[in-house]
C-alpha positions as CSV (number, residue, x, y, z in Angstrom):
1,M,53.2,-10.2,7.1
2,G,49.9,-12.0,7.0
3,L,49.5,-15.7,7.6
4,I,47.3,-17.9,5.6
5,Q,46.1,-21.5,5.9
6,L,45.6,-23.6,2.8
7,I,44.1,-27.1,2.7
8,Y,44.3,-29.1,-0.4
9,A,43.6,-32.7,-1.3
10,S,45.3,-34.9,-4.0
11,R,45.4,-38.6,-5.0
12,P,48.8,-40.2,-4.6
13,F,50.5,-41.6,-7.7
14,G,52.4,-44.7,-6.9
15,F,51.9,-44.5,-3.1
16,D,54.4,-46.4,-0.9
17,D,56.5,-45.7,2.1
18,A,59.6,-44.8,0.1
19,M,57.6,-42.1,-1.9
20,L,55.9,-40.8,1.2
21,N,59.3,-40.5,3.0
22,G,60.7,-38.6,0.0
23,I,57.7,-36.2,0.0
24,L,58.1,-35.5,3.8
25,L,61.9,-35.0,3.5
26,T,61.4,-32.4,0.7
27,A,58.4,-30.8,2.4
28,R,60.3,-30.5,5.8
29,A,63.3,-28.9,4.1
30,C,61.3,-26.4,2.0
31,N,58.9,-25.6,4.7
32,T,61.6,-24.9,7.2
33,R,63.4,-22.6,4.7
34,D,60.0,-20.9,3.9
35,E,58.7,-20.6,7.5
36,I,55.7,-22.9,6.5
37,T,54.2,-25.3,9.1
38,G,51.5,-27.9,8.7
39,A,50.3,-31.5,8.5
40,L,49.9,-34.2,5.9
41,I,47.3,-36.9,6.4
42,C,47.9,-39.6,4.0
43,R,47.0,-43.1,2.9
44,A,47.0,-45.0,-0.5
45,D,44.0,-43.1,-1.8
46,I,44.3,-39.6,-0.5
47,Y,46.6,-36.8,0.6
48,L,45.0,-34.2,2.6
49,Q,47.4,-31.4,3.6
50,L,47.3,-28.2,5.7
51,L,49.9,-25.6,4.9
52,E,50.2,-22.5,7.1
53,G,52.5,-19.5,6.9
54,P,53.3,-16.3,5.0
55,D,50.9,-15.8,2.1
56,A,53.5,-15.8,-0.7
57,A,55.4,-18.8,0.7
58,V,52.3,-20.9,1.0
59,E,51.0,-20.0,-2.4
60,A,54.4,-21.0,-3.9
61,A,54.4,-24.3,-2.1
62,Y,51.0,-25.1,-3.4
63,V,52.1,-24.3,-6.9
64,R,55.1,-26.6,-6.5
65,I,52.9,-29.4,-5.1
66,A,50.4,-29.0,-8.0
67,R,53.3,-29.5,-10.4
68,D,54.7,-32.5,-8.6
69,D,54.0,-35.7,-10.5
70,R,53.6,-37.7,-7.3
71,H,50.2,-36.0,-6.8
72,L,47.3,-36.4,-9.1
73,E,44.0,-34.3,-9.1
74,V,45.4,-31.7,-6.8
75,R,42.6,-29.3,-5.6
76,R,42.5,-26.4,-3.3
77,L,39.7,-26.9,-0.7
78,V,40.3,-24.0,1.8
79,T,42.2,-20.8,1.9
80,A,41.8,-18.5,4.9
81,R,43.6,-15.8,6.8
82,I,44.7,-17.0,10.3
83,E,46.1,-15.3,13.4
84,T,47.9,-18.4,14.9
85,R,49.2,-21.7,13.5
86,L,47.7,-25.1,14.3
87,F,51.2,-26.7,14.0
88,P,53.6,-24.1,15.0
89,G,56.4,-26.7,15.9
90,W,56.0,-28.8,12.8
91,A,57.7,-28.1,9.5
92,M,55.4,-31.1,8.3
93,R,53.5,-33.3,10.7
94,D,52.6,-36.6,9.0
95,D,49.8,-38.8,10.0
96,P,48.4,-42.0,8.6
97,A,44.7,-41.5,8.2
98,Q,42.9,-42.3,11.4
99,S,39.6,-44.2,11.9
100,W,37.7,-40.8,12.2
101,M,38.8,-40.0,8.6
102,W,36.6,-40.8,5.6
103,S,36.6,-44.3,4.4
104,Q,38.1,-45.2,1.0
105,E,34.6,-45.6,-0.3
106,D,33.6,-42.1,1.1
107,V,36.6,-40.6,-0.6
108,A,35.9,-42.3,-3.8
109,A,32.3,-41.0,-3.7
110,G,33.5,-37.4,-3.3
111,A,33.2,-36.9,0.5
112,I,36.2,-34.5,0.8
113,D,35.0,-32.3,-2.0
114,R,31.6,-32.0,-0.3
115,A,33.1,-31.3,3.1
116,S,32.7,-27.8,4.4
117,P,35.7,-25.6,5.1
118,E,34.8,-26.0,8.9
119,E,34.8,-29.8,8.6
120,L,38.1,-29.8,6.9
121,V,39.8,-27.5,9.4
122,S,38.3,-29.6,12.3
123,V,40.2,-32.6,10.9
124,F,43.4,-30.8,11.4
125,T,42.3,-29.2,14.7
126,R,41.9,-32.7,16.1
127,L,45.2,-33.8,14.8
128,A,46.9,-30.7,16.3
129,E,45.1,-31.5,19.7
130,Q,46.4,-35.1,19.5
131,T,49.9,-33.9,18.7
132,L,49.9,-31.6,21.8
133,A,48.6,-34.4,24.1
134,S,51.2,-36.8,22.9
135,R,54.2,-34.5,23.6
């Protein structure tokens, strides 16, 4: 069974802590069931998420997310075959956007849509490295 990595971005609808906690609770339950791992970088203006796992399961999760009314303007940015996972121990790692992320002005100006697949994957690679260092 092949593994894929999918990165998408969306704009939160009605972002607050309660909504984020609900998304994380649902994601962790579904992802554990479907053998998906990954990370969600979030703040009031952007969700940037990496999903990794079996092809069909990741694609089905993306379809569910695209239909979820808590996400606006859902767009796939990267899909790639992978050999190893960046977040093998995380059903869904969450991270408030760090200072090395794009500013709200950058996001509003389309920085994420202009980013290369390598730049997008590097954002999650840094997060995975930070996760390992903090364990």
